[in-house]
Residue, then its C-alpha position, 0 to 999 in steps of 0.5 A: e201277857l205276852t208283851m210282858m213276856q218278851g220284855y222279860f225275855e229280852t232283858g234277860s230276866y226271864k228265868k227269875q223265880v217269882v211267887f204269884d198269888l191268886f186270890y179275891r178281895k170280897n165275897p160275891s153276893g154279900n156272902g160270908y164265904a165263897i167255894a173254890a171251883g175250876l181247878q181241874q180245868a185249871i190243870e188241864y190248861i197248864r198241862n196243854l200249855r204250848f204254842t202250835e205252829d199255827d200259833i206262832a205263825y199268827l204271832e209272827g204275823l203280827g209284827l210285835f215279836s222278836a225273832d228270838f222271842i219267837d223261837y223260844l215260844k216254839d219250845f214253850r213249857f210250864t216248868g214251875e210248881i202250883y200249890a192250890i186250895p182243892e176244889g169245894t172248899v170254902v175260902f175267904p177273901h185275901e188268901p191264896l186260892m193258888r200260889v205259882k213259883a215258876p220263872i217270871v216268864e211262865a208265871q206271867l203268861v198263865e195269869t188270865a187263863l187261871l183268873n178266867i177259869i177259877n173266877h168263873q166257877s168259884l163264882i157259880a159254885t158260891k152262887a149254887a151253895r147259897v141257893v142250895w142253903a135257901a132250899q133246906g135239904d130240897p133237891v135243887m136242879e140247875f136249868g140255866l143252859r139256855r141263859a147262860q153266856g155261851p156254851d162253855a159258861g154254861t157247861l162249865g158252870a153246871r158243874a160248879t153248880v153241882i160242886g156247890g150242892c145241886w142235885g143235878t143239871s138239864n145239861v146232858l153235855t155236862g153230866k156226860l163230861y163229868e159224870i153228874p145226874v142229868k135230869g129234865t122234864h118237858s116244856h110247855s110247847w110239849v103240851m101245846s103240840f097236842p090237841d089238848e092238855l090231858t093227851a100230852f100228859r098221857e103220852y108223856a107218862r107212857l113214854f116216861p113212866d119213871a120220871c113223869l113230872l108234868l108241867v101244869d101252867t101252860y093253861n090253867t094250873l088249878e082248874s085243868g093242870v093239877p086235875n089232868a096230871i091227878k087223872v093220869f096219875k090214877e090212869m098209871q095206878a090203874k095200869g099197875i104202874e109203880l108211881k116213882n119220881y112222879g109229880i108236877r111242876l109250876d112255872s109261872g103264877d103266885l107259887a106259894y099259893l099255887s103250890k099249897q092249892a095243888k097239895k091239897m088236891l094231890d093229897e085228897a087224890g091219894f098222891s101225897d108223895a108226889v113231887i111239887s117242883a118249881s122254876n120261873d126265875l128262882d134265886e136264893t132270895l125268892i126260895n127262901s121267901l117261899k119257904m117262909q110262906g109255907a110253900a108246898i114246894n119240895s124240889w126247885g129248878v133254878g136257871t137264869n139267876l144261878i148260871t149267870s149269878k145274875d146279882c153278882p156277875s164276876f168274882g173279882g180274883v186277881y193275881k198278884l206278884a208276891a215274892i222274887l227269888d235271890k239268887n245269892t241267898g236262895k231266899f224269897i225277897p218279899k214284894i207288896k203292891l201299895s194302894e191309897n186303898a187298904e183293901k188293895i194292898t197285897n200280902p207279900g211273901n212265899k205264903t200258905i193258909r192254915r185253917i184253925y177249927d174249934k177242937e170241940n165242935g169242928k167249926i171254923i174259928a179263923d183262917l191264918i195266912c202264913l209264910v211256908d216255912e212257919i211251924y204251929d204246934p196246936d198243943r201250944s197256945l195261939l195268939l190271933f190279932d186282926p191285921i188291921e184293927t190289931w187290938k182285937k185278940t183271940h187267944l186260943a189255949p193249948g189243946s182247944y184248937t186243931m189246925r189244917e194247911l189248906m194249900i196242897p201241891v199241884f204241879q212240881n217241876g212242871k209235872r202234875v202230881y195231883d189228880s182231881p176227884e169226881v165232881m160228885d166226890i167234890q160235892k161231898y167234900c164241899k158239903q163237909e166244908m159247909s158243915t165247918l161254918w157257923e150258921e151265923s155265916l150262912r145266913l144270906e144277908f148280913p152273915h158273920r165275917v170269918h176272921v183271915d188273919l196274918s201270922n206275926e211274922l208276916w204282919h211284921m214283914k208286910n209293915q216293915l215293907l210299908d215303912s221302907y216304902h215311905y222312908n226310901r221316897 
């Protein structure tokens, strides 16, 4: 980014106004959607973007940059505008999650950081949404910090899991920074540090009577762990302690079988409301399988596979030039990246996204990528068509649908104009967003694809650019 910036500076084109789009091409994990996340951190990055004296000294020492360019960097600030899709929004491939309009030297610099931030948190929020869907309403706790790719990934990843629907996290720093619930139990080492399992359980119950979740598989789950837990729960009752937020955790073995047997034992002992929590390398596929087997688990602790999105460890977002302002006309000249791979051909122009809903049930019909100055009226008919297989068309009758513009202003003239909601409010919004998806788009395998179409005007612009490239070769 820095070498390109110097190139723009030295050729005198650095003030040229451009539009870049940040988007992704494929839903992670074979999913039918993704969840936008990371905007708050992107905002913080843009607000604080500058070069300190130490930065300047380091860049000078590299011997790559001219003195004039170094002087320019000393007073660098972002002066452009950014539109973005709010965190927690359901999104789909090829539509801009963020649109940056700024002098090219500024728009180029922010590419890597914005991709790093948005890619990571959108990936983890999407994974969390899959896990939470599989849990079918049971609370899901994020337990992944020890296996995350570093402290930042663990902390911000935990934030993203809560946006995607997790009940809380074991990461106390995340809880402090973003005011989200923190929960935890004890580990096997707690049990092993006492002379026997029963003593370990008693001490934990004495210290945490209002959050007594006992890990029962250190030695033998059904022969000692569950019986000792029941014994402690009875002792708590005898002391007049109200049992709340109590139960057991299973962390190994056949979770379906063990949970059913443990449930039977707890019910017979009069503790039918005890939580039966499970951990042990869970992901959405295993949780879904356990649900199908009738496992008696009603709380889930998910770690490694969630915080790393183990089956799909990258989001694949890209950042592409879409338009350059013509100073003579004041209009944006559309730009397109070509490829022999149709998926990699970009959508040109200064664009936004209109989401189209079925007026009767509020479900998403399609998303429409269009130019920012296009006007639509839901009281008029609308013809949608597949941008590749154009013979596939959908006609929407007047009054049968509603529309919403997804992108909102975040920065104007370099000034922040948007305040990020609290994480728990983003989670509520995300839950509402998920409710707008058809059930067929939520399934874990081979989900229905939500169509992302191009407006008629944008489609013609794109194809004219494609044709002009071949004519001018």
